[in-house]
C-alpha positions in Angstrom: 0.0 0.0 0.0 1.3 3.5 -0.9 2.2 5.7 2.2 -0.1 8.4 1.0 -3.1 6.0 0.8 -2.2 4.5 4.2 -2.3 7.9 5.8 -5.5 9.2 4.2 -7.6 10.7 7.0 -11.3 10.8 7.3 -11.3 14.2 9.0 -9.6 17.3 7.5 -8.9 19.0 10.8 -7.3 16.0 12.4 -5.1 15.4 9.3 -3.9 19.1 9.4 -3.2 18.9 13.1 -1.4 15.6 13.2 -0.7 14.4 9.7 -1.9 11.0 10.8 -4.9 8.7 10.1 -7.6 8.1 12.6 -7.2 4.3 12.5 -5.4 3.1 15.6 -4.3 -0.1 14.0 -1.9 1.9 11.8 0.4 2.4 14.8 2.6 0.3 17.0 1.6 2.3 20.1 4.4 4.8 20.0 4.1 8.5 19.6 7.1 8.6 17.4 7.3 7.1 13.9 10.5 5.2 13.0 11.7 6.0 9.5 14.9 4.1 9.8 17.2 2.7 12.4 18.6 6.2 12.9 15.7 8.6 12.0 12.3 9.2 13.6 9.4 11.6 13.5 7.7 13.1 16.5 3.9 13.8 16.7 4.7 17.5 16.1 6.2 16.6 12.7 9.8 17.2 13.9 12.5 14.9 12.4 15.1 13.6 14.8 18.4 11.9 14.0 21.1 10.2 16.1 23.5 12.8 17.4 26.4 10.3 17.3 26.2 9.7 13.6 27.5 11.6 10.6 24.7 11.9 8.0 27.3 11.9 5.2 28.1 8.2 6.1 24.3 7.3 5.9 23.0 9.1 2.8 20.2 6.5 2.5 18.6 8.2 5.5 18.4 11.5 3.6 16.3 9.8 0.9 14.1 8.0 3.6 13.4 11.3 5.3 12.7 13.2 2.1 10.5 10.5 0.7 8.4 10.3 3.8 8.1 14.1 3.9 7.0 14.2 0.3 4.4 11.5 0.6 2.9 12.3 4.0 3.9 15.6 5.6 3.9 17.7 2.4 0.4 16.5 1.6 -1.1 18.3 4.6 1.0 21.4 3.7 -0.5 21.4 0.2 -4.0 21.1 1.8 -3.2 24.1 4.0 -2.0 26.1 1.0 -5.2 25.2 -0.9 -7.4 26.3 2.0 -5.5 29.6 2.3 -5.9 30.2 -1.5 -9.7 29.4 -1.3 -9.8 25.8 -2.5 -11.7 24.2 0.4 -11.6 20.4 0.1 -14.8 19.5 1.9 -17.2 21.7 -0.1 -15.4 21.2 -3.5 -15.2 17.4 -3.2 -18.8 17.0 -2.1 -20.9 14.6 -4.1 -23.1 16.1 -6.8 -26.8 16.4 -5.9 -29.1 14.2 -8.0 -31.9 15.2 -10.3 -30.4 18.5 -11.2 -31.2 20.0 -7.8 -29.5 23.3 -6.8 -25.9 22.5 -5.9 -24.2 25.7 -4.9 -20.7 25.3 -3.5 -19.7 28.5 -1.8 -16.2 29.0 -0.4 -16.0 31.5 2.4 -12.2 32.1 2.6 -11.9 32.6 6.3 -8.4 31.0 6.4 -6.9 33.8 4.3 -8.7 36.4 6.4 -7.3 34.9 9.6 -3.8 34.7 8.3 -3.7 38.2 6.7 -5.3 39.8 9.8 -2.8 38.3 12.2 0.2 38.7 10.0 -0.7 42.4 9.4 -0.9 42.8 13.2 2.3 40.9 13.9 4.6 42.1 11.1 2.8 45.1 9.5 5.7 47.1 11.1 9.0 45.2 10.7 10.8 44.1 13.9 13.4 46.6 15.1 16.8 45.0 15.8 19.6 46.7 17.7 22.9 45.7 19.3 23.0 47.2 22.9 26.0 47.1 25.2 27.5 49.3 27.8 30.5 50.2 25.6 30.7 52.7 22.8 30.4 52.0 19.1 26.9 50.5 19.2 25.5 53.3 17.0 28.0 52.6 14.2 27.3 48.8 14.4 23.5 49.4 14.4 23.8 51.6 11.3 25.7 48.8 9.6 23.2 46.2 10.8 20.3 48.3 9.5 22.0 48.9 6.2 22.5 45.1 5.8 18.9 44.4 6.6 17.7 47.0 4.2 19.9 45.7 1.4 18.3 42.2 2.0 14.8 43.6 1.9 14.3 42.3 5.4 10.8 43.8 5.9 9.3 41.9 3.0 11.2 38.7 3.7 10.4 38.7 7.4 6.7 39.4 6.6 6.5 36.4 4.2 8.5 34.3 6.7 5.9 35.0 9.4 2.9 34.5 7.0 4.1 31.1 6.0 4.4 30.2 9.7 0.8 31.2 10.1 -0.3 29.0 7.2 1.9 25.9 7.7 2.8 26.2 11.4 6.5 26.6 10.5 8.6 28.3 7.9 12.3 28.4 7.0 14.9 31.1 6.3 17.8 30.1 4.1 21.0 32.1 4.5 23.5 32.0 1.6 26.6 33.9 0.4 26.7 36.0 -2.8 30.2 37.4 -3.5 31.1 37.2 0.1 27.9 38.9 1.3 25.3 37.2 3.4 21.8 37.1 2.0 18.6 35.3 3.0 15.3 34.2 1.6 12.2 32.3 2.6 12.0 28.5 2.0 8.6 26.7 2.1 8.1 23.7 4.4 6.4 22.0 1.5 9.9 21.0 0.2 12.2 21.9 3.1 13.2 20.0 6.2 15.3 20.7 9.3 16.5 17.6 11.1 17.4 17.9 14.8 19.5 15.6 17.0 17.8 13.2 19.4 19.2 14.8 22.6 17.1 16.7 25.0 18.4 20.0 23.4 17.2 19.1 19.9 20.0 21.0 18.2 19.7 21.4 14.4 21.9 18.8 12.6 21.3 19.3 8.9 18.7 20.4 6.5 17.1 19.0 3.3 15.6 20.7 0.3 14.3 18.5 -2.4 12.5 18.5 -5.7 10.6 15.8 -7.5 11.2 14.9 -11.1 9.9 11.8 -13.0 8.6 10.5 -9.7 12.1 10.6 -8.1 13.3 12.6 -5.1 16.3 14.9 -5.8 17.5 16.1 -2.4 20.1 18.7 -1.5 21.7 18.0 1.9 22.4 21.3 3.7 25.2 21.1 6.2 27.1 23.8 8.2 30.1 23.6 5.9 28.5 23.0 2.4 25.6 21.8 0.4 25.5 18.3 -1.2 23.3 17.6 -4.2 22.4 13.9 -4.1 21.1 11.5 -6.8 20.1 7.9 -6.5 20.3 5.6 -9.5 19.9 1.8 -9.4 20.3 1.9 -5.6 23.6 3.8 -5.8 23.8 7.3 -4.3 26.2 9.9 -5.7 27.0 13.6 -5.1 26.3 15.4 -8.3 28.0 18.6 -7.4 31.3 17.0 -6.5 34.5 18.9 -7.4 36.0 17.5 -10.5 39.5 18.0 -9.2 38.6 16.5 -5.8 35.7 14.1 -5.9 35.6 13.9 -2.1 34.7 17.5 -1.9 31.9 19.6 -3.5 32.3 22.6 -5.8 33.7 25.8 -4.2 30.5 27.6 -4.9 28.6 25.2 -2.6 31.0 25.6 0.3 30.2 28.2 3.0 31.9 27.0 6.2 29.3 28.4 8.6 29.4 27.8 12.3 25.7 27.2 12.4 23.2 25.6 10.1 22.1 28.2 7.4 18.6 26.7 7.3 16.6 28.3 10.1 13.2 27.2 11.3 10.6 29.7 12.5 7.9 27.8 14.3 4.5 29.3 15.0 4.5 27.4 18.3 6.0 24.3 19.8 3.3 22.1 18.2 3.9 23.6 14.7 0.1 24.3 14.2 -1.0 26.8 11.7 -3.4 29.6 12.6 -6.5 27.9 11.1 -5.6 24.2 11.8 -8.0 23.8 14.7 -10.9 25.7 13.1 -11.0 23.8 9.8 -14.0 21.8 10.8 -15.9 25.0 11.6 -14.9 26.6 8.3 -16.1 23.5 6.4 -19.4 23.7 8.3 -19.8 27.4 7.4 -19.2 26.6 3.7 -21.8 23.8 3.9 -24.5 25.9 5.6 -24.1 28.9 3.4 -24.2 26.7 0.3 -27.3 25.0 1.6 -28.8 28.4 2.3 -28.1 29.4 -1.3 -29.7 26.1 -2.5 -32.8 26.9 -0.5 -33.1 30.3 -2.2 -32.7 28.6 -5.6 -35.4 26.0 -4.5 -37.9 28.7 -4.0 -37.3 29.9 -7.6 -37.7 26.3 -8.8 -40.8 25.5 -6.8 -42.9 22.5 -7.9 -46.4 23.0 -9.2 -48.9 20.5 -7.7 -52.3 19.9 -9.4 -54.8 17.8 -7.5 -57.9 16.0 -8.6 -57.3 16.0 -12.3 -55.0 14.2 -14.8 -53.6 16.6 -17.4 -52.9 15.6 -21.0 -49.7 16.3 -22.7 -51.2 19.2 -24.5 -52.5 20.7 -21.2 -49.0 20.3 -19.7 -47.5 22.2 -22.5 -50.1 24.9 -22.2 -49.3 25.4 -18.5 -45.6 25.5 -19.2 -46.0 28.0 -22.1 -48.6 30.3 -20.6 -47.8 29.9 -17.0 -51.5 30.1 -16.2 -53.9 27.6 -14.7 -57.6 28.1 -14.8 -59.5 25.3 -13.0 -63.3 25.5 -12.5 -66.3 23.2 -12.6 -68.1 23.6 -15.9 -69.4 21.5 -18.7 -66.7 23.0 -20.8 -64.0 22.9 -18.2 -60.5 23.4 -19.5 -59.1 20.2 -18.1 -61.9 17.8 -17.3 -65.6 17.3 -17.7 -65.9 15.1 -14.5 -67.9 17.3 -12.2 -67.3 15.0 -9.2 -63.7 16.0 -9.0 -62.7 19.2 -7.2 -59.6 20.3 -9.0 -57.0 22.6 -7.3 -53.5 23.8 -8.0 -50.7 25.1 -5.7 -47.0 25.5 -5.6 -45.0 23.3 -3.2 -42.1 25.0 -1.6 -39.6 23.8 1.0 -39.9 25.2 4.6 -37.3 27.8 5.3 -35.0 27.4 8.3 -33.5 30.8 7.9 -33.4 31.8 11.6 -31.8 28.5 12.5 -29.2 28.9 9.8 -28.4 32.5 10.7 -28.0 31.6 14.4 -25.6 28.8 13.5 -23.5 31.0 11.1 -23.2 33.8 13.7 -22.1 31.3 16.4 -19.7 29.4 14.1 -18.0 32.5 12.7 -17.6 33.9 16.3 -16.1 30.6 17.4 -13.6 30.7 14.5 -12.2 34.0 15.7 -12.3 33.0 19.4 -10.5 29.7 18.9 -7.9 31.1 16.5 -7.3 34.1 18.8 -7.6 36.6 16.0 -9.7 39.8 16.3 -12.6 40.0 14.0 -12.1 43.5 12.5 -15.5 43.3 10.8 -17.3 43.0 14.1 -19.8 45.8 14.5 -18.3 47.0 17.7 -14.9 47.2 16.0 -16.4 49.8 13.6 -16.3 52.4 16.4 -13.7 55.1 16.2 -10.6 54.3 18.3 -11.0 57.8 19.8 -14.3 56.7 21.2 -12.9 53.6 22.9 -10.8 53.7 26.0 -7.3 52.3 25.9 -8.3 49.6 28.3 -11.2 48.5 26.1 -8.9 48.4 23.1 -6.4 46.3 24.9 -9.1 43.9 26.1 -10.3 43.3 22.5 -6.8 42.7 21.3 -5.6 40.7 24.3 -6.0 37.2 22.8 -4.1 38.2 19.7 -1.5 40.0 21.7 -0.9 36.8 23.7 -0.5 34.8 20.6 1.8 37.4 19.0 4.1 37.5 22.1 4.6 33.7 21.9 5.3 33.9 18.2 7.8 36.9 18.8 9.8 34.7 21.1 10.1 32.0 18.4 11.1 34.6 15.9 13.8 36.1 18.2 15.3 32.7 18.7 15.5 32.2 14.9 16.9 35.6 14.3 19.7 35.0 16.8 20.8 32.0 14.7 20.8 34.2 11.6 22.9 36.9 13.3 25.2 34.3 14.7 26.2 33.5 11.2 26.5 37.2 10.3 28.6 38.2 13.3 30.9 35.1 13.6 31.3 33.8 10.0 30.8 36.8 7.7 31.8 39.9 9.6 34.1 38.0 12.0 33.6 40.5 14.7 34.2 39.2 18.2 32.8 42.3 19.9 29.3 41.6 18.4 27.3 39.0 20.4 23.8 37.7 19.6 23.1 37.9 23.4 23.4 41.7 23.1 20.7 41.9 20.4 17.4 43.6 21.4 14.3 42.9 19.3 11.4 45.3 19.3 8.2 43.9 17.8 5.7 46.7 17.0 2.1 45.9 17.0 -0.4 47.3 14.4 -3.0 48.2 17.0 -5.1 51.4 17.1 -4.6 53.7 20.1 -6.7 56.4 21.8 -4.1 59.1 21.3 -6.2 61.8 23.0 -6.5 59.6 26.1 -2.7 58.9 26.1 -1.8 62.6 25.6 -4.0 63.4 28.6 -2.2 60.8 30.8 1.2 62.1 29.7 0.1 65.6 30.6 -1.0 64.5 34.0 2.4 62.8 34.6 4.2 66.1 34.4 6.3 66.5 37.6 5.5 63.0 38.7 8.1 61.0 36.8 11.1 61.7 34.6 10.6 62.7 30.9 11.8 59.3 29.6 9.2 57.3 31.7 6.5 59.8 30.8 7.1 59.7 27.1 7.3 55.9 27.2 3.6 55.9 28.0 2.7 57.5 24.6 2.3 54.9 21.9 3.3 57.4 19.2 6.9 57.5 20.5 9.1 54.5 19.7 12.2 55.5 21.5 11.6 57.7 24.6 15.3 58.2 25.3 15.9 59.6 21.8 12.8 61.7 22.0 14.0 63.3 25.2 17.5 63.9 23.6 15.9 65.4 20.4 13.9 67.7 22.6 17.0 68.9 24.4 18.8 69.3 21.1 15.9 71.3 19.8 15.8 73.6 22.9 19.5 74.2 22.6 19.2 75.0 18.9 16.4 77.4 19.5 18.4 79.0 22.3 21.4 79.5 19.9 19.1 81.0 17.2 17.4 83.3 19.8 20.7 84.6 21.3 21.6 87.1 18.5 18.0 88.2 18.3 17.9 88.8 22.0 21.2 90.8 21.8 19.9 92.9 19.0 16.7 93.6 20.9 18.6 94.7 24.0 20.8 97.0 21.9 17.7 98.5 20.3 16.1 99.0 23.7 19.2 100.8 25.0 19.4 103.1 22.0 15.7 103.8 22.0 15.9 104.8 25.7 18.9 107.1 25.2 21.5 104.7 26.5 25.0 105.1 25.0 27.9 102.9 25.9 31.2 104.7 26.9 33.9 102.1 26.5 36.7 104.6 27.5 35.1 105.5 30.8 33.7 102.1 31.4 30.5 103.6 32.6 27.3 104.7 31.0 26.6 108.5 30.5 23.2 109.9 30.1 22.5 113.2 28.2 20.4 114.5 31.1 23.2 114.2 33.6 26.7 115.7 33.8 28.1 112.8 35.7 27.4 109.2 35.9 24.0 108.6 37.5 23.5 112.3 38.6 21.2 114.8 37.0 22.2 118.4 35.8 18.6 119.4 36.0 16.2 119.7 33.2 17.6 120.0 29.8 17.0 123.1 27.8 
């Protein structure tokens, strides 16, 4: 039996969460799946490998891991991608209704809305990364770090990195060298794997990226020192990018000599669950109910005509269909029958509408989707109020579930970024004064604020706390220390500009009041006096 058939699940949500079938007989009772003597897979879809072995001596295990990933794990990632793009399996693959009955199949793409809403909140403003120590020179290094990030289009790459983690539960960043400069890009978990050691630390050992051609797996083994492109023909494994001059080594272009694995995993959480994994069954139900509701509306338009007490001829049926008029009455020359003992009648038969029940279910189901996924429903009627009309506490309460989820994800991202910067500091810049432990990550949240309320609070704090603490309470100021310094610089600049004007003003005042400087005497003489400070009497 093919592995993909063996692991076909009867429930979409369970398959997305676990990647495993519901049948208990498919297991040997262990939570881990053994892929080979040395490789295993946890129930969180994390590949483990023996820490005591060198994978280069066991290249068969690379193919075992890649093959299992392609046939089982990647299947659920493809399903997640399809749900995000609007191809919902349950409603699309539903059996066709018989007898040409209305068969609407509406797709309400809540997965995309959940992902885009949360990703916009989490990474709408890119993370701020700074190196902070007690010594001098941090500003120069931070300028260099920011220039490198900007050159690599980090805001776009990090946003896509975070979005893929929302969809798949994990995503990868691949670091590589271009003319001696470090660059990075996003790698999809649909064809990328990081394998960890089987110790309690679960340190990353190696990575695998693979493609499929002619039904064969073509893996690239990613190690700390180099990449190895593998090929398996007739049971024999070879390295296709081996150096011609030295078959035991790979081409120089595939050598990087990093101290850490350049394939970096960003997990949504420890369980590697996507943002809509545990609401898939609700989303499928919403699709079904809305489709049924549309079918009901179509059924009213296609209501059946019921004629009782009389049998119509073919000509009479055609007359009704053509003229859409029925005229039944008891008369000797009746249109349809001359049998006066029959009481003919005609009426339309329409299905009963359960509109209220359907609406109640849809409201409850949609609300549960947002509650369980911990994403704020921005289309909620109460969210339509102006942020200025809502207190800061009320705003925080509405965003609190999403804030909690974002904080957990930020910790995972910080861990992954330290691995990236470890490669940059140690292997590319080779600067011992830079340490990843001194990096500070500031994740800005795209949340509305009641600025009028915050300004009022800041005003009331005058004289109570220092300026840095006070300005830190205002959401519009990212760096209170710099804001205070800019304010001081501005006051000093204004004072410098005002000094000449003040001097001119004083000079004008002296001249206008009859004041004349006498540098020789060192005193001031007044026309109305003969000596300093004494009057000669009235002037004539």
